[in-house]
C-alpha positions as a Python dict, from the first residue, in 0.01 Angstrom:
ca = {
    (1, 'X'): (0, 0, 0),
    (2, 'X'): (182, -222, -250),
    (3, 'X'): (241, -116, -611),
    (4, 'X'): (403, -308, -888),
    (5, 'X'): (501, -154, -1218),
    (6, 'X'): (356, -403, -1466),
    (7, 'X'): (187, -721, -1352),
    (8, 'X'): (88, -876, -1685),
    (9, 'X'): (-240, -1063, -1709),
    (10, 'X'): (-188, -1197, -2056),
    (11, 'X'): (-22, -1121, -2385),
    (12, 'X'): (-295, -890, -2501),
    (13, 'X'): (-321, -668, -2193),
    (14, 'X'): (-241, -680, -1829),
    (15, 'X'): (-248, -473, -1513),
    (16, 'X'): (-61, -146, -1463),
    (17, 'X'): (-51, 124, -1199),
    (18, 'X'): (-48, 496, -1207),
    (19, 'X'): (94, 560, -857),
    (20, 'X'): (-11, 924, -819),
    (21, 'X'): (-338, 951, -1028),
    (22, 'X'): (-457, 1198, -759),
    (23, 'X'): (-413, 1320, -403),
    (24, 'X'): (-670, 1341, -131),
    (25, 'X'): (-752, 1662, 53),
    (26, 'X'): (-477, 1603, 296),
    (27, 'X'): (-217, 1536, 21),
    (28, 'X'): (-212, 1157, 35),
    (29, 'X'): (-129, 1004, -312),
    (30, 'X'): (-405, 787, -460),
    (31, 'X'): (-315, 533, -741),
    (32, 'X'): (-527, 425, -1036),
    (33, 'X'): (-503, 66, -1154),
    (34, 'X'): (-567, -3, -1522),
    (35, 'X'): (-681, -345, -1632),
    (36, 'X'): (-667, -434, -2002),
    (37, 'X'): (-777, -762, -2150),
    (38, 'X'): (-722, -662, -2512),
    (39, 'X'): (-1105, -595, -2550),
    (40, 'X'): (-1209, -388, -2249),
    (41, 'X'): (-1004, -145, -2041),
    (42, 'X'): (-1095, -69, -1695),
    (43, 'X'): (-967, 202, -1450),
    (44, 'X'): (-994, 145, -1080),
    (45, 'X'): (-916, 400, -814),
    (46, 'X'): (-799, 326, -455),
    (47, 'X'): (-1020, 594, -312),
    (48, 'X'): (-1340, 404, -258),
    (49, 'X'): (-1210, 85, -430),
    (50, 'X'): (-1420, 234, -725),
    (51, 'X'): (-1465, 174, -1098),
    (52, 'X'): (-1346, 505, -1253),
    (53, 'X'): (-1372, 414, -1625),
    (54, 'X'): (-1461, 129, -1854),
    (55, 'X'): (-1361, 158, -2221),
    (56, 'X'): (-1582, -86, -2421),
    (57, 'X'): (-1612, -138, -2798),
    (58, 'X'): (-1921, -83, -3000),
    (59, 'X'): (-2030, -320, -3281),
    (60, 'X'): (-1765, -150, -3511),
    (61, 'X'): (-1491, -187, -3246),
    (62, 'X'): (-1485, 190, -3153),
    (63, 'X'): (-1422, 239, -2786),
    (64, 'X'): (-1612, 461, -2549),
    (65, 'X'): (-1600, 510, -2176),
    (66, 'X'): (-1932, 370, -2054),
    (67, 'X'): (-1889, 435, -1685),
    (68, 'X'): (-1983, 772, -1540),
    (69, 'X'): (-1702, 931, -1331),
    (70, 'X'): (-1443, 1196, -1301),
    (71, 'X'): (-1101, 1287, -1437),
    (72, 'X'): (-982, 1398, -1084),
    (73, 'X'): (-1029, 1297, -726),
    (74, 'X'): (-1210, 1613, -592),
    (75, 'X'): (-1568, 1517, -702),
    (76, 'X'): (-1525, 1172, -544),
    (77, 'X'): (-1467, 1335, -214),
    (78, 'X'): (-1780, 1551, -253),
    (79, 'X'): (-2113, 1502, -416),
    (80, 'X'): (-1982, 1228, -649),
    (81, 'X'): (-1876, 1011, -364),
    (82, 'X'): (-2085, 709, -480),
    (83, 'X'): (-1989, 708, -835),
    (84, 'X'): (-1835, 362, -923),
    (85, 'X'): (-1759, 303, -556),
    (86, 'X'): (-1770, 5, -323),
    (87, 'X'): (-2063, 86, -83),
    (88, 'X'): (-2062, -19, 282),
    (89, 'X'): (-2089, -116, 551),
    (90, 'X'): (-2454, -126, 459),
    (91, 'X'): (-2556, -37, 108),
    (92, 'X'): (-2884, 133, 56),
    (93, 'X'): (-3109, 230, 347),
    (94, 'X'): (-3162, 145, 704),
    (95, 'X'): (-3494, 291, 837),
    (96, 'X'): (-3439, 551, 1108),
    (97, 'X'): (-3076, 450, 1129),
    (98, 'X'): (-3159, 165, 1370),
    (99, 'X'): (-3179, -213, 1351),
    (100, 'X'): (-3212, -509, 1592),
    (101, 'X'): (-2920, -744, 1653),
    (102, 'X'): (-2917, -1017, 1907),
    (103, 'X'): (-3175, -855, 2124),
    (104, 'X'): (-3049, -501, 2121),
    (105, 'X'): (-3104, -201, 1907),
    (106, 'X'): (-2803, -60, 1713),
    (107, 'X'): (-2821, 303, 1613),
    (108, 'X'): (-2607, 442, 1331),
    (109, 'X'): (-2596, 792, 1186),
    (110, 'X'): (-2892, 913, 974),
    (111, 'X'): (-2779, 1086, 649),
    (112, 'X'): (-3088, 1078, 415),
    (113, 'X'): (-3446, 1185, 502),
    (114, 'X'): (-3417, 1042, 853),
    (115, 'X'): (-3259, 713, 739),
    (116, 'X'): (-2904, 576, 712),
    (117, 'X'): (-2787, 531, 360),
    (118, 'X'): (-2481, 375, 200),
    (119, 'X'): (-2292, 335, 518),
    (120, 'X'): (-2308, 667, 687),
    (121, 'X'): (-2118, 997, 687),
    (122, 'X'): (-1773, 824, 654),
    (123, 'X'): (-1859, 531, 422),
    (124, 'X'): (-1639, 291, 245),
    (125, 'X'): (-1658, 505, -59),
    (126, 'X'): (-1458, 774, 119),
    (127, 'X'): (-1189, 538, 254),
    (128, 'X'): (-843, 484, 95),
    (129, 'X'): (-814, 116, 22),
    (130, 'X'): (-491, -78, 4),
    (131, 'X'): (-433, -237, -341),
    (132, 'X'): (-235, -536, -462),
    (133, 'X'): (-207, -701, -794),
    (134, 'X'): (-380, -1038, -857),
    (135, 'X'): (-101, -1288, -928),
    (136, 'X'): (-150, -1460, -1274),
    (137, 'X'): (-463, -1251, -1372),
    (138, 'X'): (-560, -921, -1512),
    (139, 'X'): (-682, -790, -1183),
    (140, 'X'): (-640, -581, -865),
    (141, 'X'): (-749, -664, -497),
    (142, 'X'): (-846, -380, -269),
    (143, 'X'): (-847, -432, 109),
    (144, 'X'): (-990, -230, 401),
    (145, 'X'): (-1016, -276, 774),
    (146, 'X'): (-1328, -109, 923),
    (147, 'X'): (-1281, -81, 1297),
    (148, 'X'): (-1538, -170, 1560),
    (149, 'X'): (-1782, 119, 1589),
    (150, 'X'): (-1714, 253, 1242),
    (151, 'X'): (-2011, 472, 1159),
    (152, 'X'): (-2190, 307, 1460),
    (153, 'X'): (-2161, -54, 1329),
    (154, 'X'): (-2047, -322, 1575),
    (155, 'X'): (-1745, -554, 1510),
    (156, 'X'): (-1421, -499, 1324),
    (157, 'X'): (-1487, -587, 961),
    (158, 'X'): (-1209, -694, 722),
    (159, 'X'): (-1313, -640, 365),
    (160, 'X'): (-1158, -742, 26),
    (161, 'X'): (-1289, -646, -319),
    (162, 'X'): (-1118, -821, -612),
    (163, 'X'): (-1163, -705, -970),
    (164, 'X'): (-1057, -945, -1249),
    (165, 'X'): (-1103, -871, -1616),
    (166, 'X'): (-1111, -1149, -1879),
    (167, 'X'): (-1268, -1170, -2224),
    (168, 'X'): (-1485, -847, -2172),
    (169, 'X'): (-1616, -974, -1834),
    (170, 'X'): (-1534, -767, -1517),
    (171, 'X'): (-1575, -995, -1217),
    (172, 'X'): (-1615, -835, -887),
    (173, 'X'): (-1567, -1071, -589),
    (174, 'X'): (-1622, -914, -237),
    (175, 'X'): (-1553, -1081, 88),
    (176, 'X'): (-1573, -985, 455),
    (177, 'X'): (-1517, -1126, 799),
    (178, 'X'): (-1593, -986, 1143),
    (179, 'X'): (-1484, -1033, 1503),
    (180, 'X'): (-1832, -966, 1643),
    (181, 'X'): (-2186, -995, 1517),
    (182, 'X'): (-2273, -725, 1266),
    (183, 'X'): (-2472, -656, 952),
    (184, 'X'): (-2318, -628, 609),
    (185, 'X'): (-2442, -529, 262),
    (186, 'X'): (-2182, -451, 9),
    (187, 'X'): (-2231, -353, -348),
    (188, 'X'): (-2073, -148, -636),
    (189, 'X'): (-2246, 186, -730),
    (190, 'X'): (-2131, 223, -1094),
    (191, 'X'): (-2347, 431, -1321),
    (192, 'X'): (-2355, 297, -1686),
    (193, 'X'): (-2425, 482, -2017),
    (194, 'X'): (-2356, 243, -2300),
    (195, 'X'): (-2348, 523, -2547),
    (196, 'X'): (-2066, 669, -2361),
    (197, 'X'): (-2058, 883, -2036),
    (198, 'X'): (-2166, 1243, -2097),
    (199, 'X'): (-2354, 1143, -2415),
    (200, 'X'): (-2698, 1224, -2278),
    (201, 'X'): (-2969, 1019, -2106),
    (202, 'X'): (-3021, 641, -2082),
    (203, 'X'): (-3379, 682, -2203),
    (204, 'X'): (-3309, 483, -2521),
    (205, 'X'): (-3126, 192, -2345),
    (206, 'X'): (-3324, -127, -2366),
    (207, 'X'): (-3345, -274, -2012),
    (208, 'X'): (-3447, -615, -1908),
    (209, 'X'): (-3448, -738, -1541),
    (210, 'X'): (-3486, -1108, -1463),
    (211, 'X'): (-3727, -1075, -1163),
    (212, 'X'): (-4094, -1126, -1106),
    (213, 'X'): (-4120, -901, -797),
    (214, 'X'): (-3987, -571, -663),
    (215, 'X'): (-3990, -402, -331),
    (216, 'X'): (-4213, -104, -300),
    (217, 'X'): (-4090, 188, -91),
    (218, 'X'): (-4236, 449, 147),
    (219, 'X'): (-4194, 822, 80),
    (220, 'X'): (-3841, 820, 215),
    (221, 'X'): (-3721, 531, -14),
    (222, 'X'): (-3733, 248, 255),
    (223, 'X'): (-3895, -75, 148),
    (224, 'X'): (-4239, -115, 318),
    (225, 'X'): (-4181, -494, 346),
    (226, 'X'): (-4412, -586, 68),
    (227, 'X'): (-4299, -784, -227),
    (228, 'X'): (-4511, -673, -527),
    (229, 'X'): (-4545, -852, -859),
    (230, 'X'): (-4402, -654, -1150),
    (231, 'X'): (-4678, -785, -1383),
    (232, 'X'): (-4912, -510, -1489),
    (233, 'X'): (-4696, -231, -1353),
    (234, 'X'): (-4429, 7, -1495),
    (235, 'X'): (-4186, -208, -1310),
    (236, 'X'): (-4230, -503, -1544),
    (237, 'X'): (-3890, -526, -1718),
    (238, 'X'): (-3930, -908, -1797),
    (239, 'X'): (-3891, -810, -2159),
    (240, 'X'): (-3644, -554, -2311),
    (241, 'X'): (-3804, -202, -2297),
    (242, 'X'): (-3671, 140, -2351),
    (243, 'X'): (-3603, 303, -2009),
    (244, 'X'): (-3754, 640, -2097),
    (245, 'X'): (-4069, 475, -2256),
    (246, 'X'): (-4136, 288, -1929),
    (247, 'X'): (-4070, 594, -1715),
    (248, 'X'): (-4296, 813, -1928),
    (249, 'X'): (-4566, 539, -1935),
    (250, 'X'): (-4555, 524, -1550),
    (251, 'X'): (-4556, 905, -1511),
    (252, 'X'): (-4863, 936, -1732),
    (253, 'X'): (-5038, 674, -1505),
    (254, 'X'): (-4946, 873, -1198),
    (255, 'X'): (-4747, 572, -1057),
    (256, 'X'): (-4677, 651, -692),
    (257, 'X'): (-4367, 437, -672),
    (258, 'X'): (-4195, 594, -977),
    (259, 'X'): (-4276, 935, -814),
    (260, 'X'): (-4113, 822, -485),
    (261, 'X'): (-3796, 708, -659),
    (262, 'X'): (-3770, 994, -912),
    (263, 'X'): (-3793, 707, -1166),
    (264, 'X'): (-3665, 363, -1086),
    (265, 'X'): (-3485, 354, -746),
    (266, 'X'): (-3615, 16, -634),
    (267, 'X'): (-3480, -333, -551),
    (268, 'X'): (-3583, -624, -770),
    (269, 'X'): (-3623, -961, -598),
    (270, 'X'): (-3386, -1206, -750),
    (271, 'X'): (-3384, -1479, -485),
    (272, 'X'): (-3499, -1556, -137),
    (273, 'X'): (-3157, -1669, 2),
    (274, 'X'): (-2858, -1459, 96),
    (275, 'X'): (-2576, -1407, -162),
    (276, 'X'): (-2302, -1672, -162),
    (277, 'X'): (-2563, -1944, -109),
    (278, 'X'): (-2686, -1960, -474),
    (279, 'X'): (-2542, -1981, -809),
    (280, 'X'): (-2444, -1687, -1019),
    (281, 'X'): (-2730, -1608, -1260),
    (282, 'X'): (-2829, -1327, -1492),
    (283, 'X'): (-3010, -1043, -1319),
    (284, 'X'): (-3029, -776, -1592),
    (285, 'X'): (-2937, -685, -1947),
    (286, 'X'): (-2903, -347, -2095),
    (287, 'X'): (-2846, -260, -2462),
    (288, 'X'): (-2783, 68, -2632),
    (289, 'X'): (-2934, 38, -2982),
    (290, 'X'): (-2720, 282, -3187),
    (291, 'X'): (-2375, 158, -3064),
    (292, 'X'): (-2498, -206, -3015),
    (293, 'X'): (-2309, -213, -2675),
    (294, 'X'): (-2458, -458, -2433),
    (295, 'X'): (-2401, -506, -2058),
    (296, 'X'): (-2533, -809, -1867),
    (297, 'X'): (-2518, -823, -1478),
    (298, 'X'): (-2477, -1167, -1329),
    (299, 'X'): (-2475, -1212, -960),
    (300, 'X'): (-2528, -1442, -670),
    (301, 'X'): (-2692, -1161, -463),
    (302, 'X'): (-3069, -1177, -370),
    (303, 'X'): (-3152, -826, -489),
    (304, 'X'): (-3075, -582, -770),
    (305, 'X'): (-3125, -211, -707),
    (306, 'X'): (-3219, -45, -1033),
    (307, 'X'): (-3162, 328, -1021),
    (308, 'X'): (-3214, 546, -1322),
    (309, 'X'): (-3045, 850, -1176),
    (310, 'X'): (-3346, 1075, -1149),
    (311, 'X'): (-3178, 1274, -876),
    (312, 'X'): (-2866, 1365, -1072),
    (313, 'X'): (-2905, 1745, -1094),
    (314, 'X'): (-2640, 1855, -1348),
    (315, 'X'): (-2410, 1984, -1084),
    (316, 'X'): (-2128, 1731, -1151),
    (317, 'X'): (-1924, 1742, -1470),
    (318, 'X'): (-1791, 1411, -1599),
    (319, 'X'): (-1473, 1307, -1781),
    (320, 'X'): (-1598, 1417, -2114),
    (321, 'X'): (-1680, 1762, -1990),
    (322, 'X'): (-2058, 1716, -1992),
    (323, 'X'): (-2271, 1773, -1682),
    (324, 'X'): (-2454, 1473, -1547),
    (325, 'X'): (-2831, 1557, -1539),
    (326, 'X'): (-3129, 1330, -1461),
    (327, 'X'): (-3091, 978, -1614),
    (328, 'X'): (-2739, 1038, -1731),
    (329, 'X'): (-2657, 687, -1615),
    (330, 'X'): (-2817, 368, -1504),
    (331, 'X'): (-2702, 195, -1182),
    (332, 'X'): (-2755, -185, -1149),
    (333, 'X'): (-2647, -260, -796),
    (334, 'X'): (-2645, -633, -692),
    (335, 'X'): (-2689, -646, -317),
    (336, 'X'): (-2905, -767, -22),
    (337, 'X'): (-3248, -631, 22),
    (338, 'X'): (-3242, -274, 157),
    (339, 'X'): (-3338, -234, 529),
    (340, 'X'): (-3315, -610, 558),
    (341, 'X'): (-3226, -618, 934),
    (342, 'X'): (-3570, -461, 1003),
    (343, 'X'): (-3761, -718, 798),
    (344, 'X'): (-3750, -1071, 937),
    (345, 'X'): (-3887, -1195, 614),
    (346, 'X'): (-3600, -1067, 409),
    (347, 'X'): (-3277, -1268, 355),
    (348, 'X'): (-3049, -1216, 657),
    (349, 'X'): (-2760, -974, 633),
    (350, 'X'): (-2610, -1073, 974),
    (351, 'X'): (-2254, -1178, 970),
    (352, 'X'): (-2100, -1352, 1284),
    (353, 'X'): (-1745, -1441, 1388),
    (354, 'X'): (-1609, -1740, 1198),
    (355, 'X'): (-1839, -1672, 896),
    (356, 'X'): (-1742, -1550, 558),
    (357, 'X'): (-1943, -1293, 365),
    (358, 'X'): (-1890, -1349, -5),
    (359, 'X'): (-2049, -1220, -315),
    (360, 'X'): (-1975, -1240, -681),
    (361, 'X'): (-2111, -1007, -952),
    (362, 'X'): (-2000, -1004, -1311),
    (363, 'X'): (-2038, -714, -1557),
    (364, 'X'): (-2035, -881, -1903),
    (365, 'X'): (-1971, -641, -2187),
    (366, 'X'): (-2068, -726, -2545),
    (367, 'X'): (-2235, -615, -2863),
    (368, 'X'): (-2565, -697, -3031),
}
């Protein structure tokens, strides 16, 4: 672990380190890295290589923390493990905890309704990553070596997640290499509330998703393999619409998919090719009308998991002292398609020796 006191990323901000922001259950110190570009200030924690806070201005310049999270480490080691974290080895779901790879069936631990989800019982979100400053930038780079057999996944996987903040844009570049064939799906699981975390629900947020299709799921949340047009369904977010209005509209209509996801918990189809093989383009835009804060997600990934936090149960208390209940935050997770290894028609998630997994996602903060 390398720490440097003040790696400046520019005259109006920079990168600084809080070396002992917290300690793990076994007493290991965990650092918090703070990126400040003079407009937006981002807190990153080595545990889970996660986004812990994002202070962004409203239309009057007033700052609020728009990322759900916790003031200490303990919730991140428990039920809050996914908040803001880097998710892997395989984000989202793998049906039955099995998948085919080069003629054999690989089995990994099941952790959710008979499926594997978000990497297994010891996921990347629970790892202590090594962090370094990014020379010449307002940024931090987090690294992790996942050994062969980690949570049942084959191949030793070397992973790097680089956060760079510039002009209100938080760029998240993720890369990975392996020494044996494996599958990889990496994303960030930040929950956003543009009115400020702990301020209530995201029902009034205007949400637009730039996708014509989504992936319906079975009763356990796994994609069925169908790609369904959003047109004429509650999943049509092609124009900005209040999240709560769309959810209530779907509930009144008895929409089965919304019931299965406790709201939105579905992957939208952005492209038919794996990430890293297409240009970064806009996937979604959210706006909180009162503050005027906006968030655009730009990515090269083929899918965007939209999750309205319907399963948040009020058992976790955030930084502002408020409990996180249903729809307290909105997750916009750029990633590969869930359960992709079990669907030959989905973009591949197989990574082989000599290949480089790479993804780039940008969270662009602004005001309307």
